[in-house]
C-alpha positions in Angstrom: 117.9 -42.8 -81.6 119.9 -43.3 -84.7 123.3 -44.9 -84.5 126.3 -42.7 -85.1 128.6 -43.8 -87.9 132.1 -42.5 -88.9 132.0 -41.2 -92.4 135.2 -40.3 -94.4 134.5 -36.8 -95.8 137.9 -35.9 -97.2 141.3 -37.3 -98.0 144.7 -35.7 -98.6 148.3 -36.6 -99.1 151.8 -35.2 -99.4 155.1 -36.5 -100.9 158.5 -34.8 -100.6 159.8 -33.3 -103.8 163.0 -35.4 -104.0 162.6 -38.7 -105.9 165.2 -41.4 -105.6 165.3 -44.0 -108.3 166.6 -47.6 -108.0 169.4 -46.5 -110.4 170.5 -43.9 -107.9 170.5 -46.4 -105.1 172.6 -48.8 -107.2 175.4 -46.2 -107.1 175.4 -46.3 -103.3 174.9 -50.0 -102.5 175.4 -53.3 -104.3 172.1 -53.6 -106.0 170.4 -52.9 -109.3 167.0 -51.7 -110.7 166.3 -55.2 -112.0 167.0 -56.8 -108.6 164.8 -54.4 -106.6 161.9 -54.5 -109.1 161.9 -58.3 -109.3 161.8 -58.8 -105.5 159.6 -55.8 -104.5 158.0 -54.1 -107.4 159.5 -50.8 -106.2 161.0 -48.4 -108.8 161.3 -45.2 -106.9 160.6 -43.5 -103.6 160.3 -39.9 -102.2 162.8 -38.7 -99.6 162.3 -35.8 -97.3 164.5 -32.8 -97.7 167.0 -31.7 -95.0 165.1 -30.1 -92.2 161.8 -31.4 -93.5 160.1 -33.1 -90.5 157.4 -35.7 -90.1 155.1 -32.9 -88.8 155.7 -30.9 -92.0 154.6 -33.8 -94.1 151.6 -34.5 -91.9 150.5 -30.9 -91.9 150.6 -30.7 -95.7 148.5 -33.8 -96.0 146.1 -32.6 -93.4 145.5 -29.3 -95.1 144.7 -31.1 -98.4 142.3 -33.4 -96.6 140.6 -30.5 -94.9 140.3 -28.7 -98.2 138.7 -31.8 -99.8 136.3 -32.1 -96.9 135.4 -28.4 -97.2 135.8 -27.7 -93.5 138.0 -25.4 -91.4 140.7 -26.7 -89.2 138.9 -25.2 -86.2 136.1 -27.8 -86.6 138.5 -30.7 -85.7 137.9 -32.1 -82.2 140.3 -35.0 -82.4 143.7 -35.4 -84.1 145.3 -38.8 -84.2 148.7 -39.1 -85.9 150.2 -42.5 -86.7 154.0 -42.5 -87.0 157.1 -44.4 -86.0 159.3 -41.5 -86.8 158.1 -38.6 -84.6 159.8 -35.2 -84.6 160.8 -35.6 -81.0 160.6 -38.3 -78.3 158.0 -36.0 -76.8 155.7 -34.1 -77.1 153.5 -36.0 -79.5 154.0 -34.9 -83.1 150.2 -34.6 -83.3 150.4 -31.5 -81.1 152.9 -29.9 -83.5 150.5 -30.6 -86.4 147.7 -29.2 -84.3 149.7 -26.0 -83.7 150.7 -25.8 -87.4 147.0 -26.0 -88.4 146.1 -23.2 -85.9 143.8 -25.4 -83.8 143.8 -24.0 -80.3 142.3 -26.9 -78.5 141.4 -30.5 -79.5 142.3 -34.0 -78.4 145.7 -34.7 -80.0 148.0 -37.7 -79.7 150.3 -40.1 -81.6 149.7 -43.8 -82.2 152.8 -46.1 -82.8 152.0 -49.3 -84.6 154.6 -48.9 -87.4 153.1 -49.9 -90.8 149.7 -50.7 -89.2 149.6 -47.4 -87.5 147.0 -45.8 -89.7 144.6 -48.7 -89.2 145.1 -48.4 -85.5 144.6 -44.7 -85.5 141.5 -45.0 -87.7 140.0 -47.6 -85.3 140.7 -45.4 -82.3 139.1 -42.3 -84.0 136.1 -44.4 -85.1 135.5 -45.6 -81.6 135.8 -42.1 -80.1 133.4 -40.7 -82.7 130.9 -43.5 -82.2 130.9 -42.9 -78.4 130.6 -39.2 -78.8 134.0 -38.1 -77.6 134.4 -36.2 -80.8 132.3 -35.3 -83.8 135.0 -34.5 -86.4 138.4 -36.0 -86.5 141.6 -35.8 -88.5 143.6 -39.1 -88.8 147.0 -38.9 -90.3 149.8 -41.4 -91.2 153.1 -39.7 -91.7 156.7 -41.0 -91.8 160.3 -39.9 -92.5 161.6 -43.4 -92.6 164.7 -42.3 -94.5 166.0 -40.9 -91.1 166.2 -44.4 -89.6 167.5 -46.4 -92.6 171.0 -47.9 -92.8 171.9 -46.7 -96.2 174.6 -49.3 -96.5 172.2 -52.2 -95.9 170.8 -53.1 -99.4 168.2 -55.4 -97.8 166.3 -52.5 -96.2 167.4 -49.1 -97.7 165.8 -49.9 -101.0 162.4 -50.7 -99.5 161.3 -47.5 -97.8 160.3 -43.9 -98.6 158.8 -40.8 -96.9 155.3 -39.4 -97.2 152.0 -38.6 -95.4 148.3 -39.2 -95.9 145.3 -38.0 -94.0 141.5 -38.5 -93.8 138.8 -36.3 -92.2 136.1 -38.2 -90.3 132.8 -37.0 -89.2 129.9 -38.4 -87.2 126.9 -39.2 -89.4 123.7 -41.3 -89.1 123.6 -42.5 -92.7 124.8 -45.8 -94.2 128.2 -44.7 -95.4 131.4 -44.8 -93.3 133.4 -47.3 -91.3 131.6 -50.6 -91.1 134.1 -52.6 -89.1 137.7 -52.6 -88.0 139.8 -55.5 -86.6 143.3 -55.1 -85.0 145.9 -57.7 -83.9 149.4 -57.8 -82.5 151.9 -60.6 -81.6 155.1 -59.4 -79.9 156.8 -62.7 -80.1 158.0 -61.8 -83.6 159.5 -58.4 -82.8 163.0 -59.5 -83.9 161.9 -60.1 -87.5 161.3 -56.3 -88.1 162.5 -53.7 -85.7 164.7 -50.7 -85.1 167.9 -51.4 -83.1 167.7 -48.4 -80.8 165.4 -46.4 -78.5 165.4 -43.9 -75.5 165.3 -46.6 -72.7 167.5 -49.2 -74.3 170.4 -47.6 -76.3 169.7 -43.9 -75.9 169.9 -43.7 -79.7 167.4 -43.5 -82.6 168.7 -46.8 -84.2 168.3 -48.2 -87.7 165.7 -50.5 -89.3 166.6 -54.2 -89.3 164.5 -56.9 -91.0 164.4 -60.6 -91.9 162.5 -60.2 -95.1 161.6 -63.9 -95.9 160.0 -64.5 -92.5 158.1 -61.2 -92.7 156.7 -62.1 -96.1 155.5 -65.5 -94.8 153.7 -63.9 -91.8 152.3 -61.0 -93.9 150.4 -63.1 -96.4 148.8 -65.3 -93.7 148.0 -62.5 -91.3 146.6 -60.1 -93.8 144.4 -62.7 -95.5 143.0 -63.7 -92.2 142.3 -60.2 -90.9 140.6 -59.3 -94.2 138.3 -62.3 -93.9 137.6 -61.4 -90.3 136.8 -57.8 -91.1 134.5 -58.8 -94.0 132.6 -61.2 -91.8 132.2 -58.5 -89.1 130.8 -56.2 -91.7 128.6 -58.9 -93.3 130.5 -58.8 -96.6 131.7 -61.3 -99.1 134.7 -61.0 -101.4 132.4 -60.4 -104.3 131.0 -57.3 -102.6 134.3 -55.5 -102.4 135.0 -52.8 -105.0 138.5 -51.8 -103.9 141.2 -53.0 -101.6 143.8 -50.4 -100.4 146.6 -52.4 -98.9 149.8 -51.4 -97.1 152.3 -50.9 -99.9 155.3 -53.0 -98.7 156.0 -55.4 -101.4 154.3 -56.3 -104.7 154.7 -60.0 -104.0 152.8 -59.6 -100.7 150.0 -57.8 -102.4 149.8 -60.5 -105.1 150.1 -63.3 -102.5 147.3 -61.9 -100.3 145.0 -61.5 -103.3 145.6 -65.0 -104.5 145.0 -66.5 -101.0 141.6 -64.7 -100.8 140.6 -65.2 -104.4 140.5 -61.4 -105.0 140.6 -59.8 -108.4 144.1 -58.2 -108.7 142.5 -55.4 -110.7 140.6 -54.3 -107.6 143.9 -53.6 -105.6 145.2 -50.1 -105.4 148.9 -50.2 -106.0 151.4 -47.4 -105.4 154.4 -49.4 -104.1 156.2 -48.9 -107.4 156.4 -45.1 -107.0 156.1 -44.6 -103.2 157.9 -47.7 -101.8 157.0 -48.6 -98.2 156.0 -45.4 -96.4 155.0 -47.3 -93.2 152.0 -45.7 -91.5 151.6 -43.3 -94.5 151.2 -45.9 -97.1 147.5 -46.8 -96.8 146.2 -43.2 -96.7 148.6 -42.2 -99.5 147.2 -44.9 -101.7 143.7 -44.2 -100.6 144.0 -40.5 -101.5 145.4 -41.3 -104.9 142.5 -43.7 -105.7 139.9 -41.1 -104.5 141.4 -38.3 -106.5 141.8 -40.2 -109.7 138.2 -41.3 -109.6 138.6 -45.0 -108.9 137.0 -44.9 -105.5 133.5 -43.4 -105.9 130.6 -42.8 -103.5 128.9 -46.0 -102.5 131.9 -48.2 -103.1 132.9 -50.8 -100.5 136.6 -50.4 -99.7 138.9 -52.6 -97.6 142.0 -51.2 -96.0 144.7 -53.4 -94.5 148.3 -53.3 -93.2 150.9 -55.3 -91.2 154.0 -53.9 -89.6 156.7 -54.4 -87.0 155.6 -55.8 -83.7 154.0 -57.7 -85.4 150.9 -55.6 -85.6 148.2 -55.9 -88.3 144.7 -54.8 -89.0 142.0 -54.0 -91.5 138.9 -51.8 -91.9 135.8 -52.0 -94.1 134.5 -48.7 -95.3 131.4 -47.7 -97.3 132.4 -44.7 -99.3 
């Protein structure tokens, strides 16, 4: 009996129409384009329109991924949505996306691991496909982080944006697909990056709070380690990798991770300058861009990685 693998057969993404530049933010808080670019590499971000929900962004990205895969929404047996900004406390935003797509019945649930959410969701879907719980899956990362930002806090409001990205997965027996995934979490560091509200604590949504310097230090170490771990699990060396699609949090983190691993910076897909940090959406957004512009081609070896609040972090190796 041939082993089932999880192949990526389509990608899609969606960005809200409104673009907010650093210059516009400088009119609201004590900052400047030069300050933001020097410390983060970010130049602009997309912000959801009034009334535009996380499920709306996720649905748009999902439709584009389904179109790229050439399949109907009715073929989806599993829908996993990674988000830290759901439409409602419950039900799961995944079920709203399911309804929007006209899928009458499939497994549908949310995963919350903040910026690592897409990697967590991808790993869950991969496991379920490998064990036969589903044959075709839709994995989405979608966020409206602008709704939980303190727009008077210049240390956080300049960092984030809104967006969504999606992939369609299907069980195959060939060599392409997800080769290995590795996930981690360490809740001892929750106070370094968190939202100061929640249903069972304050009864409010809360706002993002972060200690940037400490997060940077942990990010470079954790990401380089999990990439090495994932490559080892897949039997790969650094020289084998064609592309790395990292979480788009900060240009200095991307550069620091590449340097620590001895990676060629030219192999890193970078969108942080125009997307900012879109949390769980950032990896699939960057992945879709690199697929559509022709950088990622069939047969390429691709590494995905992310770290987020919790801390959570993870990586995946994929043969395209």
